[in-house]
N, C-alpha and C positions, 0 to 999 in steps of 0.2 A: 382365627381365619377359618372359614368353612371349607369342607372338603371340595365343594364345587368351585369355590374361588381359587383354591390351590391348584386344582386340575386345569382350570382355564388359564391360570397364570403360566403354568408349565407349557401348555400348548401354545400360548401366545408367544412365549420366549422362543420356542423351537421355530415357529414360522417367521418371527422377526429375524432370527439368525439366518434362516434360509434365504431371506430377501437380500442378504449381503452379496449374493452372486446372481447375475442375470441368467445363468444356465443351470441353476440348482434344481428346478422342477423338471426333471427329465423323465419322460414316461417310459422310455425303453423301446426296444425293437420288438414289433409284434411277432417276429420270427425267432425270437430268443428261445433257446431250449432250457434255460436255467432260471431259477428264481431263488431269492434269499429267504430262508426259513428263520434264521436267527443271525444276528439280533433283530428285534422288531423295529419297523420304521418308527421314527420319533422316540425311540427308546434310549435308555441310558446304558453306557458301556464303561468297562474298566479300561485300564491301560492295556492289558493283554486280554484278548478275547478270541474265541473260535467262531469264524463265520461258517454257518452251515448252509450248503447250497443243495437244492433239489434240482436234478438235471436229467434229461433224457438223451444227452449228447454222448456219442461214443468217444469223444475226445475230452481230455481233462479241461474243465473250465478254468479261467484265470480270474482272480479277484483284483479289482482296482479300487484304490482309496485316495481321497484327497481331503484336505482341510478346507474349510470355507473362508480361511483368511485370504486377504487380497493377494493375488499373484501366485497362489498355490497351484500345483500341478497334480494331475492324476498320476498315480504310481501303480504299476502292475507288480503284484507281490509274487513271492516264490510259489511254486506249485504246492498243492496240498495233497491229501490222500483220500481215496474212496473208503467209506465206512459202511459198505453194504450197497445193495442195488440202488442206483439213482441218488445216493447220498454222498456228498463230497464236503470235506472240511479243510479249512485253511486258517492257520494261525495269523492273527492280525494284531498289530500294536497301534493303538490310538494315542499319539503324542508320547509324552514321557512324564517323569515325576514333577516337572515344572509346568506342565500344561494345566491352565486354570480349569476348575470345574465348570461345566457348561459349554466347553469348546465344541463346536459342531464339525462333524466329518460326514462325508458322503461315501457310500459303498455301492458298487455294482458288480455284476458278473459278466464277463466277456466269454462268449462261447463260439464254437465253430460248427458250421454245417458240413464242412468237407476238409480234406487234408490241406488244400491250398489256403483256406481261411485260417486254419490252425497255425500256420507258419507266420501269420501277420503279427502275432502278439507274443512277446517274450517277457519273462520276468525281468524287471528293472527298466522296462520302457516307461517313458513319461510323456505326457501330453498336456497342453493347455486346455484342449477340449477333446472329448471322446471322438476318435477318428471315424470318418464315414467308411462304410464297407465292412464294419465289424458289428456283429449282433451283441447287444447288451441288454441286461435285465432292467426292470424298473429300478431306478436309483433311490436308495433309502438314505435318510438322514438320521444320524444318531448324535448324541452329545455325551460328553464325558462326565462321570460321577466319581465319587471316591472309590479307590481300589485298595481294600485292606489286605489283599493277599500278599504274602511274602514268600520268596523262594529261598531255601537254605543255601548258604554259600558253599562253594567248593574250596578245597585247599589251594592257597596261593603258593604255587611252586615255581613260577617263572620270574625272571628278573623284571624290575620296574620298566626298563626299556629293552628293546632288542634290535639287533642290526638287520637291515634289509636293503636290498639294492633294486632299484627300478631299472631293469635290463632294457626293456623296450616299451615305448619309445624312450629316447634319452632324455633325462631331466632337462628342462628348459626349452624343449622343442615344441613345435606346434602339434595340435591334436584335433582329430575329428570329433563330432558330437558323440558318436558311439565309438570310442577308441579302444582297440585291443591293447591290453597291457600284459607285461610279463615281469615277474619278480623272482629274485633269487634270495633265499633265506633258508636257514637250517633250524627247523623246529621239530618237536616230537612227532612220531608217525601219525598219531591220532589227533593232531592239532591242525586246525585250518583257520588262519587269520581271516579277518574281514576287511574289505576295502572301503574306505571313506573318501569322499570328495567334497570340497567346498570352494566357494569363490575366495580368492586371496584378498579379502577385506576384513577389517576389524569386526569381531563379533558375528561374522557370518556362520551359520550352522553347518554341521557335517551331515552329508546325505549318505546313507548306507547303500552300497551298490550290490549287484547280484553276486551270488556265491562264487568264489574262486575255484578253479579246477587244479588239482595237484598232479604233477608229472609222475611218471613211473619211477624216477630216481628219488622222488620225495623231496627234492631241493628246489623245485621250480613251481610257481603258481601263476596261473593265467586267468584272464577274465576280461570283462568289458567295463570301462569307466565312462560314465555319462558326463561329458564336458559341455554343460550348458544346454540350451535348447534353440529353437528356431529364431528366438529373439535376442540371443546372446551376441553382443558386439564382437567382431574379430579383434583379437589382441587382449581379450579379457583373460586374466591369469587365474588358474585354479591350483589348489593344493591337493595332493593325494597322500594318503597315509594308511598303513595297515595297523589293525588293532587286535589284541587278544584279551578276552574278558577276564577279569579277576574273580568273577563269581558266576554261577549259573543264572542268577537274576540279570546280570549285565549281559550275558550271552543271549538271553531271551529277547533283549531289546534290539538285537542286530537283525531286524527284519528288513528285507529289501524295500527301499523307499522310505524307511523311517528316518527321523531327524534326531541328531544328537547335538546338544548344546554344551554338554559337559563330558569330558573324556577321562575324568579322574578314576572311574571304575574300570579302566582299561590300561593294559600295557601297550605302549605306542612305538611304532617305528619312526625313523626320521621322516620329515615331510619332504615331498618332491613337487616341483612346479611344472605345470604344462600350460601352454597358451592356446586359447581357442583360435581356430583358423578363421 
């Protein structure tokens, strides 16, 4: 096969995949103060990548990612860090070890022109479509390739399961779409479990929620659990669970908005049920 035919085949694959979504060719907001420098549009990414943003905003930009699979949502990731003037970096996870090569994702930068706009977007937010009133960069499309990188494991020093109690709301109660949750558990001072949520249906994936906050007495954790979206039917049941990674590689997978289909690399708390209002 000639190099030209290979190139056109790859480009054709990318644009065919982009056609899966009617909203995938998004030009962005002309007032956006940020643009994505890496990865490149229509480029290949590994499972774990760093998104590099060039921005002139005085506020931290937020990166949102979604898969082009049917029904996928935009997820706002955890905040990144500035790496010099106008350069901002955010760690992103594209799928997991089971994600097929060639799976397409979209990435955009959400930025704010003022303090009021900055409060509209928080890590862990999810939307079916990018909301109006928020500036966003040109949306790039990337697709997954092979990722040969491996992270050395850390010592496995915690039990296979650990006790935890959902203090608020009470297990079995109803919950809002953005539900405040509080947990009681006793773990080492430098340990911070991650919160997972999924629909209480067979084979439904776990969604990684925003980072939990630890209380001053070190025995309480609090945060926000995303219980469905605008289209979730009232009465839909969800499962909540805390996890602790068995290795640094497993820990790196716990990015806000990421999906887990296999929790064998994690120590897990009991599961608790909440019902969507």
